[in-house]
C-alpha positions in Angstrom: 6.4 -28.6 -63.7 7.1 -28.9 -60.0 4.5 -29.8 -57.4 4.2 -28.4 -54.0 2.9 -30.1 -50.9 1.2 -28.6 -48.0 3.4 -29.1 -45.0 2.3 -28.5 -41.4 4.5 -26.2 -39.4 6.7 -28.0 -36.8 4.9 -28.6 -33.5 5.9 -26.0 -30.9 8.1 -27.3 -28.1 5.9 -27.1 -25.0 8.9 -26.4 -22.9 9.9 -23.4 -25.0 8.8 -20.8 -22.4 9.1 -17.0 -22.4 11.5 -15.0 -20.4 9.7 -13.5 -17.4 12.8 -12.3 -15.5 12.0 -8.7 -16.1 8.3 -8.8 -14.9 7.2 -7.4 -11.5 5.3 -10.0 -9.4 2.8 -8.9 -6.8 1.7 -11.2 -4.0 -1.7 -10.3 -2.5 -1.8 -12.0 0.9 2.0 -11.7 1.1 2.1 -11.4 4.8 0.6 -14.9 5.3 2.7 -18.0 5.3 2.0 -19.1 1.7 2.3 -15.7 0.2 5.4 -14.8 2.2 7.0 -18.1 1.1 6.3 -17.5 -2.6 7.5 -13.9 -2.3 10.8 -15.1 -0.7 11.4 -17.8 -3.3 10.7 -15.6 -6.3 12.8 -12.8 -4.9 15.6 -15.2 -4.1 15.5 -16.3 -7.8 16.0 -12.7 -8.9 12.4 -11.6 -9.5 11.2 -8.2 -8.5 8.5 -8.8 -5.9 5.9 -6.5 -4.2 4.0 -7.8 -1.2 0.4 -6.7 -0.8 -1.7 -6.5 2.3 -4.8 -4.8 3.5 -2.6 -2.7 5.8 0.4 -1.2 4.0 2.5 -1.1 7.2 2.2 -4.8 7.6 3.3 -5.4 4.1 6.3 -3.1 4.5 7.3 -4.8 7.7 7.1 -8.3 6.0 9.1 -7.0 3.0 11.8 -5.6 5.2 12.1 -9.0 7.0 12.5 -10.8 3.7 15.0 -8.4 2.2 16.1 -9.3 -1.3 14.7 -6.1 -2.7 11.1 -7.0 -1.8 8.8 -4.1 -1.4 5.5 -3.8 0.6 2.4 -1.9 -0.2 -1.4 -2.0 0.3 -3.2 -4.4 -2.0 -4.4 -1.8 -4.5 -0.9 -0.3 -5.0 0.6 -3.8 -5.2 -1.9 -4.8 -7.9 -1.3 -1.6 -9.9 2.5 -1.8 -9.9 2.7 -5.5 -10.8 2.7 -7.3 -14.1 1.7 -10.7 -12.6 -0.4 -10.8 -9.4 -0.5 -13.9 -7.3 -3.6 -14.3 -5.1 -2.6 -15.9 -1.8 -5.3 -14.6 0.5 -7.4 -16.8 2.8 -10.4 -18.5 1.2 -12.9 -16.7 3.4 -11.6 -13.3 2.2 -11.1 -14.3 -1.4 -14.3 -12.9 -3.0 -14.3 -9.7 -0.9 -10.6 -9.0 -1.8 -11.0 -9.5 -5.5 -14.3 -7.5 -5.7 -12.5 -4.5 -4.1 -9.5 -4.8 -6.5 -11.4 -5.3 -9.8 -10.2 -2.0 -11.4 -6.7 -2.3 -10.0 -6.3 -5.8 -11.4 -7.7 -4.9 -14.9 -5.4 -6.0 -17.6 -3.2 -8.0 -15.2 -2.2 -11.6 -15.4 -3.7 -13.0 -12.2 -2.5 -16.3 -10.7 -5.0 -17.7 -8.1 -3.4 -20.2 -5.7 -6.2 -20.3 -3.1 -7.5 -23.6 -1.9 -11.2 -23.7 -0.6 -10.9 -26.1 2.3 -12.9 -26.9 5.4 -11.6 -28.6 8.6 -13.2 -30.8 11.1 -12.2 -33.6 13.5 -11.6 -35.9 10.5 -9.2 -33.4 8.9 -9.2 -31.3 5.8 -11.9 -31.6 3.1 -12.5 -29.7 -0.1 -15.2 -27.1 -0.5 -16.9 -26.4 -3.8 -17.6 -22.8 -4.6 -20.7 -21.9 -6.5 -18.6 -20.9 -9.5 -16.9 -24.3 -9.4 -13.5 -23.3 -7.9 -11.6 -20.4 -6.4 -10.0 -19.8 -9.8 -13.4 -19.7 -11.6 -14.7 -17.3 -8.9 -11.7 -15.1 -9.6 -12.4 -15.1 -13.3 -16.1 -14.2 -12.7 -15.1 -11.3 -10.4 -12.3 -10.1 -12.6 -13.7 -10.0 -16.1 -11.0 -7.5 -17.3 -8.1 -9.7 -16.0 -6.4 -12.8 -17.4 -7.0 -15.3 -14.7 -4.9 -18.5 -14.3 -4.5 -21.0 -11.4 -1.2 -22.3 -10.0 1.0 -22.8 -6.9 -1.6 -24.8 -5.0 0.4 -27.7 -3.8 3.4 -26.0 -2.2 4.5 -26.4 1.4 4.6 -23.0 3.1 7.2 -24.5 5.5 9.5 -25.4 2.7 9.0 -22.2 0.9 10.1 -20.2 3.9 13.0 -22.4 5.0 16.1 -20.4 4.1 18.3 -23.5 4.5 16.6 -25.2 1.5 18.1 -24.3 -1.9 15.7 -26.3 -4.1 12.1 -27.4 -3.8 11.5 -30.7 -5.6 8.0 -30.3 -7.0 5.9 -29.6 -10.1 3.4 -26.8 -10.3 0.1 -27.5 -12.0 -0.9 -24.5 -14.2 -4.4 -23.9 -15.5 -5.9 -21.2 -17.7 -7.8 -20.3 -20.8 -4.9 -18.8 -22.8 -1.8 -20.8 -23.6 0.2 -17.6 -23.7 -0.8 -16.8 -20.2 -0.1 -20.3 -18.8 3.3 -20.3 -20.5 4.1 -17.2 -18.6 3.1 -18.8 -15.3 5.0 -22.0 -16.1 8.1 -19.9 -16.8 7.6 -18.1 -13.5 7.3 -21.3 -11.6 10.5 -22.5 -13.3 12.4 -19.6 -11.9 12.4 -21.3 -8.5 15.1 -24.0 -8.4 13.7 -27.5 -8.3 10.2 -26.4 -9.5 8.7 -27.0 -12.9 5.4 -25.6 -14.2 3.2 -28.1 -16.0 0.1 -27.2 -18.1 -2.9 -28.9 -16.6 -5.9 -27.7 -18.5 -8.5 -25.0 -18.5 -10.0 -23.3 -15.5 -12.9 -25.6 -15.4 -10.4 -28.3 -14.2 -9.2 -26.1 -11.3 -11.5 -27.6 -8.7 -9.8 -31.0 -8.5 -6.4 -29.3 -8.4 -7.4 -27.1 -5.5 -9.1 -30.1 -3.8 -6.1 -32.3 -3.9 -4.5 -30.1 -1.2 -6.8 -31.8 1.3 -5.2 -35.1 0.3 -1.7 -33.7 0.6 -2.6 -32.4 4.1 -3.5 -36.0 5.1 -0.3 -37.3 3.6 1.7 -34.8 5.5 0.0 -35.6 8.8 0.4 -39.3 8.4 4.0 -39.3 7.3 5.3 -36.1 9.0 6.2 -34.7 5.6 5.9 -31.7 3.4 4.7 -33.5 0.3 4.6 -32.1 -3.2 3.7 -33.5 -6.6 5.7 -34.7 -9.6 4.1 -35.4 -13.0 5.9 -38.3 -14.7 6.7 -38.9 -18.4 6.5 -35.3 -19.5 
């Protein structure tokens, strides 16, 4: 007789990420500095990108300035036509924007990169939304979407600088579904120099969003455009 042993399947390589090159990426708030910078970097990497704005003409104008095949549309059309939708709107318009787009964002992979911050004479400081974080607010307002959080710690100045080929930084990615965070990690990795790193579930988004206040202080003190690197992974 021969005996058989139960063997566990080999652990999956966490860096074995899906191909996202064929997905359409929408950027809501794509006429602002952060959104425009992300749109530019993704389009430059070969991604199909649509910029969204409350006013379609503003989105079209911004897209024409960027070139690289970027298109512009109003927020609703941008959401409907995209596979992955990055939320890069100002914090004070976050809830209102998402409430209006709940149906258009249904079934979409949503990536929230909004940082709830306040500013006073002492500098930037973190705000804590009632839901816990901007990402958790998005998840509450978009029950039919797959909400993740990423792209919080990127310098809009570096993103928009056409003379820079690579941006040396890691992107912290949070979400409830590993399949979804894998997609966002892969999207971040499309941009030369960037790497997407899984950083937990959405309940951990507040401290990731809040860290931007610290980076603003770093940048002001050292006249820099600081990012983050996670070591030993």
